C-alpha positions in Angstrom: 108.9 128.1 38.5 107.9 130.2 35.5 109.6 132.9 33.5 107.3 135.8 34.4 109.9 137.6 36.5 110.7 140.6 34.5 110.2 143.2 37.3 112.6 143.4 40.2 112.9 145.5 43.3 116.1 147.5 43.6 115.2 150.0 46.3 113.2 150.2 49.5 112.1 153.1 51.6 109.8 153.6 54.6 108.8 155.7 57.6 106.6 153.9 60.0 105.5 153.6 63.6 108.4 151.2 64.1 111.2 153.4 62.6 112.2 156.2 60.4 113.7 154.0 57.7 113.5 150.4 56.4 116.4 149.0 58.5 115.0 150.3 61.8 111.5 149.2 60.9 112.5 145.7 59.8 114.7 145.3 62.9 111.9 146.3 65.2 109.5 144.0 63.4 111.8 141.0 63.7 112.2 141.9 67.4 108.4 141.8 67.8 108.1 145.4 68.9 104.8 147.3 68.8 104.5 150.9 67.5 101.2 151.6 69.3 101.1 154.0 72.1 98.8 156.4 74.1 98.3 159.7 72.2 99.7 162.7 74.0 96.8 165.0 73.3 93.3 165.9 74.6 91.3 164.4 71.8 89.5 161.8 73.9 88.5 164.3 76.5 87.7 167.2 74.1 85.7 165.2 71.6 84.5 162.2 73.5 86.5 159.8 71.3 86.6 156.3 73.0 90.1 155.4 71.7 93.1 157.1 73.3 95.9 155.4 71.4 97.3 154.8 67.9 100.5 153.8 66.0 102.0 157.1 65.3 105.0 157.6 63.0 108.2 157.2 65.0 110.3 159.9 63.5 108.5 163.2 62.9 108.9 164.8 59.5 110.4 167.9 61.0 113.4 165.9 62.1 114.0 164.9 58.4 112.5 167.6 56.1 113.3 171.3 55.9 110.5 173.7 57.1 109.7 175.0 53.6 108.9 171.5 52.3 106.8 170.8 55.3 104.8 173.9 54.8 103.8 173.1 51.3 103.0 169.4 51.8 100.2 167.5 53.7 101.7 165.0 56.1 100.7 162.2 53.7 103.0 163.7 51.0 105.8 164.4 53.6 105.8 160.7 54.5 105.9 159.7 50.9 108.8 162.0 50.1 110.8 160.7 53.1 110.3 157.1 52.0 111.0 157.9 48.3 114.3 159.6 49.1 115.4 156.5 51.0 114.3 154.1 48.3 115.8 156.1 45.5 119.2 156.3 47.3 118.9 152.6 48.2 118.5 151.8 44.5 121.7 153.7 43.7 119.9 156.8 42.4 119.7 155.3 38.9 120.2 157.4 35.8 116.9 156.9 33.8 115.5 158.6 30.8 112.7 160.7 32.3 110.3 159.5 29.7 111.0 155.9 30.9 110.5 156.8 34.6 107.1 156.6 36.4 105.6 157.2 39.8 102.6 155.5 41.4 101.9 156.5 45.0 98.5 156.0 46.6 96.6 157.0 49.7 93.4 155.7 51.0 92.3 158.9 52.8 94.3 161.6 51.1 95.2 165.0 52.6 92.7 164.9 55.5 94.8 167.1 57.8 94.9 169.8 55.1 91.2 169.5 54.3 90.0 169.8 57.9 92.5 172.4 58.9 91.4 174.6 55.9 87.7 174.1 56.9 88.6 175.2 60.5 90.4 178.2 59.1 87.5 179.2 56.9 85.0 179.0 59.8 87.1 180.8 62.3 89.1 183.3 60.3 87.3 183.6 56.9 88.1 182.8 53.3 91.0 185.3 53.0 93.1 183.2 55.5 92.7 179.9 53.6 96.2 179.0 52.3 96.6 179.2 48.5 98.4 175.8 48.5 95.4 174.1 50.1 94.2 172.3 47.0 97.6 171.0 45.9 98.1 169.8 49.5 94.7 168.1 50.0 94.3 166.4 46.6 94.7 162.6 46.8 97.3 162.6 44.0 99.5 165.1 45.9 101.9 162.5 47.2 102.6 161.0 43.8 102.8 164.5 42.3 105.5 165.4 44.7 107.3 162.1 44.1 107.1 162.7 40.4 108.7 166.1 40.8 111.3 164.7 43.1 112.6 162.1 40.7 111.6 163.8 37.4 109.3 161.1 36.2 107.6 161.7 32.9 106.3 158.3 31.9 103.2 158.9 34.1 102.3 159.6 37.7 99.3 157.9 39.1 97.3 157.6 42.3 95.0 154.6 42.5 92.6 154.8 45.4 91.2 151.5 46.8 91.0 152.1 50.5 93.3 149.8 52.5 94.4 148.0 49.3 95.7 151.3 47.7 99.4 150.8 48.4 99.5 147.3 47.1 97.5 148.2 44.0 99.9 151.1 43.3 102.8 148.6 43.3 100.8 146.3 41.0 100.1 149.2 38.6 103.8 150.0 38.7 104.6 146.5 37.7 102.2 146.7 34.8 103.7 150.0 33.6 107.1 148.2 33.2 105.6 145.0 31.7 103.7 147.0 29.2 106.8 148.9 28.1 105.7 152.3 29.3 108.6 152.6 31.8 111.9 151.0 32.7 111.8 152.2 36.3 108.8 153.0 38.6 108.7 154.4 42.1 105.6 152.9 43.7 103.9 152.5 47.1 101.5 154.0 49.5 101.2 156.6 52.2 98.8 157.7 54.9 98.6 160.4 57.5 95.1 160.0 59.0 95.8 160.2 62.7 93.4 163.1 63.1 90.5 163.2 65.6 87.8 163.0 62.9 89.0 159.8 61.2 89.8 158.3 64.7 86.2 159.1 65.8 84.8 157.8 62.5 86.6 154.5 62.7 85.6 154.1 66.3 82.0 154.8 65.4 82.2 152.0 62.8 83.3 149.6 65.7 86.4 148.6 63.8 89.0 150.0 66.2 90.3 148.2 69.3 89.3 149.8 72.6 92.2 148.4 74.7 93.1 151.8 76.0 94.9 150.2 79.0 97.2 148.2 76.7 98.0 149.9 73.4 100.9 147.7 72.6 98.8 144.6 73.1 95.7 145.9 71.3 96.4 144.6 67.7 96.1 140.9 68.1 95.3 139.2 64.8 93.9 135.6 65.1 93.6 135.9 68.9 90.3 134.8 70.3 90.0 138.1 72.2 90.8 140.4 69.2 88.5 143.5 69.1 89.6 145.6 66.2 92.6 147.3 64.6 94.9 150.0 65.7 95.0 153.1 63.5 98.5 153.7 62.1 100.3 156.1 59.7 103.4 156.1 57.5 104.6 155.3 54.1 106.3 152.4 52.2 108.0 153.0 48.8 109.7 150.5 46.4 111.8 151.1 43.3 110.6 148.7 40.6 112.8 148.1 37.6 112.8 145.9 34.6 115.2 143.0 35.1 117.1 144.0 31.9 117.6 147.6 33.1 118.7 146.5 36.5 121.2 144.0 35.1 122.6 146.6 32.6 123.6 148.9 35.5 124.6 146.2 37.9 121.9 147.0 40.4 121.5 145.0 43.6 118.2 143.1 43.5 116.1 142.3 46.6 113.5 140.1 44.9 111.2 139.8 41.9 107.7 141.0 42.0 106.4 138.3 39.7 102.6 138.2 40.1 99.7 140.7 40.4 96.2 139.6 41.2 93.2 141.9 41.4 89.5 141.3 42.1 86.4 142.9 43.7 83.8 141.3 45.9 80.6 143.1 44.7 79.3 142.1 48.1 79.2 144.9 50.7 80.7 148.4 51.2 82.8 147.4 54.3 82.4 143.6 55.0 84.3 141.0 53.0 82.4 138.3 51.2 82.2 135.6 53.9 82.9 132.9 51.2 86.1 134.7 50.3 85.5 134.4 46.6 87.2 137.7 45.7 90.2 137.1 48.0 90.6 133.6 46.5 90.4 135.0 43.0 93.0 137.7 43.7 95.5 135.2 45.1 94.9 132.7 42.4 95.4 135.3 39.7 98.6 136.5 41.3 100.0 133.0 41.5 99.0 132.3 37.9 100.4 135.6 36.8 103.7 134.8 38.5 103.8 131.4 36.7 104.5 129.5 39.9 102.9 126.5 41.6 101.2 126.6 45.0 104.0 124.4 46.3 106.5 127.2 45.8 104.7 129.5 48.3 106.5 129.4 51.6 105.4 132.7 53.2 102.3 134.9 53.3 102.0 138.4 54.8 98.3 138.6 55.6 96.0 141.6 55.5 94.9 140.5 59.0 93.7 143.7 60.6 92.6 142.0 63.9 88.9 142.2 63.3 86.6 139.3 64.2 85.3 138.6 60.7 88.1 139.7 58.5 91.0 137.6 59.9 89.3 134.2 59.6 87.7 135.0 56.2 91.2 135.5 54.9 92.7 132.3 56.4 89.8 130.3 55.1 90.5 131.8 51.6 94.1 130.8 51.9 93.3 127.3 52.9 90.6 126.9 50.1 93.1 128.1 47.5 96.3 126.4 48.6 94.8 123.2 50.1 97.4 121.0 51.7 100.1 123.3 50.3 99.0 125.8 52.9 100.6 123.6 55.5 104.1 124.7 54.6 103.3 128.5 54.4 104.6 130.6 57.3 101.8 133.1 58.0 102.7 136.6 59.4 100.4 139.4 60.5 102.6 142.4 60.8 99.8 144.9 61.6 100.1 143.4 65.1 103.2 145.6 65.4 102.7 148.5 62.9 99.0 149.1 63.4 97.0 149.6 60.2 98.5 152.1 57.9 95.3 152.1 55.6 96.5 153.2 52.2 100.1 152.7 53.3 99.6 149.2 54.6 99.9 147.2 51.5 103.1 149.0 50.4 104.8 148.5 53.8 103.7 144.9 54.0 105.1 144.4 50.4 108.4 145.6 51.8 108.1 143.2 54.7 107.4 140.4 52.2 110.4 141.3 50.1 112.7 141.5 53.1 111.4 138.2 54.4 112.5 136.6 51.1 115.8 138.5 50.9 116.7 137.6 54.5 114.9 134.3 54.7 113.1 135.4 57.8 109.3 135.5 58.3 108.5 138.3 60.8 106.5 137.3 63.8 102.9 138.0 64.8 102.6 139.4 68.3 99.9 139.5 70.9 98.4 136.1 70.1 97.9 134.7 73.6 94.8 132.6 72.8 94.8 131.5 69.1 91.4 131.3 67.5 90.5 127.6 67.4 89.3 128.2 63.8 92.8 129.2 62.7 94.2 126.2 60.8 97.3 127.9 59.2 100.9 127.9 60.5 101.1 131.3 62.3 104.5 132.7 63.0 104.2 133.8 66.7 106.4 136.1 68.8 109.8 135.2 67.1 110.9 135.2 63.5 110.8 132.0 61.4 113.6 130.9 59.1 112.4 130.4 55.5 113.8 127.7 53.3 116.7 128.2 50.8 116.3 127.8 47.1 113.7 129.3 44.7 110.7 130.2 46.8 107.8 132.6 46.7 105.7 134.7 49.1 102.3 136.4 48.9 101.2 139.7 50.2 97.5 140.3 50.6 95.7 143.6 50.9 92.0 144.1 51.1 90.0 147.3 51.3 86.6 148.7 52.1 84.5 148.5 49.0 85.5 144.9 48.3 88.9 145.7 46.8 91.3 142.7 46.8 95.0 142.8 45.8 97.5 140.0 46.0 101.2 140.4 45.0 103.6 137.5 44.6 107.3 138.0 45.2 109.9 135.4 44.3 113.5 135.0 45.5 116.6 135.8 43.5 
């Protein structure tokens, strides 16, 4: 394996439909639990929304954050701050020159609750009742701005937006900040809080959501012949990235190296992936080359796998085309079957899953695959975790977004 391993992960944080932190989320994932459940509201009846379930965050922010913080943050920023505090503490709250500390936290949708609540207030109560903090709460860079303030980052704070690839691209940008010499430490990841009736109705209208209202926990079923769409989720995943030298100098515990970043765009369609998978193949190939490893080193892949008819198999064909016979020894996991689809938070959470898989040598399961699609020709980890081999190995995390955004990250063991 190559020498391009200068960026390591020293801290992890999350709040998800499976748990309020990384440990509880990872334990639930290894146990094959689903975070999807019927919504306890009247949205379906009131608005005629055909979907009555989603993967809501398991621990509400008001159980973690003080009321003054909640009042000045959109839920998307609340989730990011909760995950950031866990990740920062997990990294040992490193002492860093502020000018060598960065933040990159992305969201695919942004402050949708704040935006629509403000519009309702304007219509119903007039302009004087619109909150003065509305703009800082709704702006898509609000989560990364609050993270920057939280940790005192002065090397730069960024919010890349690439739909469902946003969280992974944020981590990739953080890696490049360290590689380029701009920063020694970067807090990076994604967040999303879009469980609002309007996005739910819009995704339903696009026919991308599962309609299994009678079985929420069995609704997200990647690679199953009867899959009918994804389950909308919410939450945040944050990682602390650090140069290997900086981490070693302070004796930090290292989970894994983030050794490869691959980016591409399809230039094909605003929502559908290129059926030939050219962009996906390019992103994965660039990530592997960037990491300086061989295809034979890859033992695990956390797939984007949203549980849509077209998307799942396009990705698996891309993996097979790129890796060839080396794909036979890759343990494939589709963790959205448990978490739902966190949109801009998905790639960050799944990067954490990929890192944990390497650190613990356990590939998480894919649940709800009762009738595997006959076109699936990869080694899918079903129902129970799979042990990963010892030694120097690598794993890929794929994230793809509307607009043809493709991001692949390669993690290697330590």
